[in-house]
C-alpha positions in Angstrom: -6.9 41.5 40.1 -4.3 41.9 37.4 -5.6 43.6 34.2 -4.0 42.9 30.8 -4.9 44.8 27.6 -4.0 43.1 24.4 -3.6 45.4 21.4 -3.7 43.7 18.0 -4.5 44.3 14.4 -7.7 42.6 13.2 -9.6 39.6 14.5 -8.2 36.1 14.9 -9.1 34.1 11.8 -7.7 30.6 12.6 -10.3 28.5 14.4 -7.8 26.6 16.5 -6.4 30.0 17.8 -9.8 31.3 18.6 -10.5 28.1 20.6 -7.1 28.3 22.4 -7.6 32.0 23.3 -11.0 31.3 24.7 -9.7 28.4 26.8 -6.9 30.5 28.3 -9.3 33.3 29.1 -11.6 30.8 30.8 -8.7 29.4 32.8 -7.5 32.8 33.9 -11.0 34.2 34.7 -11.0 35.5 38.3 -7.3 36.1 38.4 -6.6 38.2 35.3 -9.0 40.5 33.5 -8.2 40.5 29.8 -9.3 43.4 27.5 -8.9 43.2 23.7 -8.3 46.3 21.5 -8.6 45.4 17.8 -7.1 48.0 15.5 -7.8 48.2 11.8 -4.2 48.9 10.7 -0.7 49.7 11.8 -1.4 53.4 12.2 -4.5 52.8 14.4 -2.5 50.4 16.5 0.3 52.9 17.1 -2.3 55.6 17.9 -3.9 53.4 20.5 -0.5 52.5 22.1 0.4 56.2 22.5 -2.4 56.3 25.1 -0.8 53.5 27.2 1.7 54.4 30.0 3.8 51.3 29.1 3.5 48.2 26.9 5.4 45.1 25.8 5.5 44.5 22.0 5.8 41.0 20.6 7.1 40.6 17.1 7.3 37.1 15.4 10.3 38.3 13.5 12.0 39.9 16.6 15.2 38.8 18.3 14.8 35.8 20.6 15.9 36.6 24.1 16.9 34.1 26.9 
C-alpha cells in the first residue's frame, strides 16, 4: 500500500474543503494510506520536513509547470 504524508500549517477551516478531503480519503482507502501532520507555523513545518527523506512542496503562488 502506498503511504502519503501531508504536511500543512493549521487545520482546514472551509467546510467544503473538509468534506472534499474526507471524500477523497474515503475513495482512496485500501489503496493509499494518508497521514496528516499539522504544524503550528512555518518554522514547525520546516522542522518537520527536515525529518523526511524527500518531499514535494506545493505553493499556490508557485510557477505553473506543464
